[in-house]
N, C-alpha and C positions, 0 to 999 in steps of 0.2 A: 474823433473820427468814428471809432467803433460805436460809441453811444448814439451818435447821430444816425448811423446806419440801422442800429437796433430800434431806435424810436421810429424811423421811417417804416420799417417792417411792421412794427406794432400798430402804427396808424393805418397802414394798408390793410392789415388783417381786421382791425376794428371797423374800418369803412366797409370792407367786404361783408362782414357779419351784419352790420346795420342795414346795408343795401339789400341783403337777401332775407333778412328776418321778415320783411313784409309779406313774403310768400307763405308764412306760417300764421298770419293774422286772419282769423275767421271773421266773416261779416257779422255773425251773431253767434252766441253761445246759449244753448238751452239745456235744461235738466234732462229732458227726454224728448223724443220725436213727437209724441202726442201733444205736446204743448205748442207746437208750431202750427198756428192756425192758418186756414186758407186766406184769411184777411191779411195776415202778416206776409204771406207769400205774395199776395197781390200788391201789397205796398212795396215789395222789392221788385215789382214788375216781372214776376216769374210765372210761367205757365208750364215749365218742364222741370221735373225733379229726378235727379240721379241719386240713388240710394245705395249706401253701403249695406252689407248684409250682417256680418257677424258683429255682435255687440251694439248694433244700431237698430236692427229689426228683430233679431233673434240672439239670445245669449250664445256666445261662441261654442259652448259645450252642449247645446240643446238642439234638437231636431224639430221640435214643435213650435209653431208660430203662436205667440200670445194672442188671445182673442181680441184684446184691446188694440193691438197693432193691426189685425185684420180689419176691424171696424174703422180704424183711423184711415187706412189706405183706401178702403171702399169709399169713405166720405170724400177723400181727395179726388178719386176718379169721378165720382158723381158731380163734384164741383168743376170738372173739366180739365184737371191737371193731367199732363202726360208723365208717365213714370217708367223708369227703367232701373233695375238693380245692376250695379257695377261693383263686382266683388273680386278680391284677390283669392277667394276660396276655390276649391276644386269644383269642376263642372257638375259632378254628380250631386253635390250638396246644393249648389246654387240652382240647378235645374229643378230639383224636387220642390224647393220652396217657392221658386218663381211660378212654377206651374200651379201650385196650390193657390197662389195669390193672383194668378192670371195676369202676370206682369212680365214683359220681356227682360232678358238678362244678358250680361256679359260676365263670364267667369275667367279666372286666371288673368285678371285685368292688369296686373303688374303696376298698380298705382304706387308711386306718384307719376307714372307715365300719363301723358295727356291723350294718347292715341285711343284708349278705350272710351274715354269721355266723349271724344269727337265722334266715335263710332255710335255710341248711344244716342247722341244728339241727332245724328243722321237717321238712325233707325226710327226715332220719334218724329222725324220731319220737323225739327225745331231749329233754334239758333242759339248761339252762345249768349247773346244779350239777355235772353229770357230764361236762362237755365240756372239752377242751383244744385250743388251737391251737398248732401247731408251725410255726415259720418262721425265716427267716434275717435278718429286718429288724426293728429296734426301732420304727421310725416307721410301719410298716404292720401287720405281724402282731402284735407284742407290744402296741402301742398299741391296736389294734382289740380284741384279746382282753381286755385290762385294762379298757377302757372298758365292755365288755359284762359284765365280772365273771366271766369264765371263767379257767381256769388257762392259763398261757402257758409255752411252752418255746422258748428261743432256741437255734438250732443255727448252727454256723459255715457260711458259704457254701461250696458245692461248687466253684464256679469261682474260680480265682485271677485270671484276666483278666476285667476288667469295664470298662464304659463309664466315662468320666471323671467323669460325675455320680455314678455309683454309688460310685466310689472316694472322692469327696468326702464322701458320706453315711456311708460306712464309717468315715472318719476322725472324723467327728462322733460316731458311735455309740461308737467306742472311747473317746473322751474322756468321753462320758456314763457309760459303764460304769465307767471309772476313778473318776469323781466319785461315782457311786452307792456304790462300794466304800469310798471314802475317808470318805463321810458316813454309812456304815453303813446305807444303804437296802437293801443286799444283804449278806448274811452272807458270810464268807470262803468257805464251802462253795459258795454259789451263784455267786460270782465265778469260782471255780476251775472249769475245764472238767471236767465229769463224765467219768470214764473207764469 
């Protein structure tokens, strides 16, 4: 009786995990944001891009936007993409960088909440079906995007040096991505870093 009960609990927990892991599956994985071409975004039927800030556009411990990122974002704007920064960072940091890039922003976003993503889509006068979120974290960017039902692109973090808590989270993310690949939640093409 006891064993049947424990097995039932174990199966329920396993089913819960399997059911909810899909919210951590990115649509695509790239080495860095600059490798995501306008053509690839159009193939995804995307015209609206929500961007994380720290470790996606700018290393978390830096204030200066890399020139390559500035050029890349300019090329996306010239190609007609609508862009908004959606960051969990403090408003003073996000505002400064967004003003330099001339891109609207939402700070203190509290991702994985979907509310700031909806707000960004509304600001850009867009819709969920044509929106992608690009970020470096499974538990904030990818989880928020998947919960809302938009496309998600995971990029590798820009900074190699991170806080101890971030390093711990990265370790968990790595294990989850390996598990997702092993269980075929992600195809081999999606697990491989796009070049």
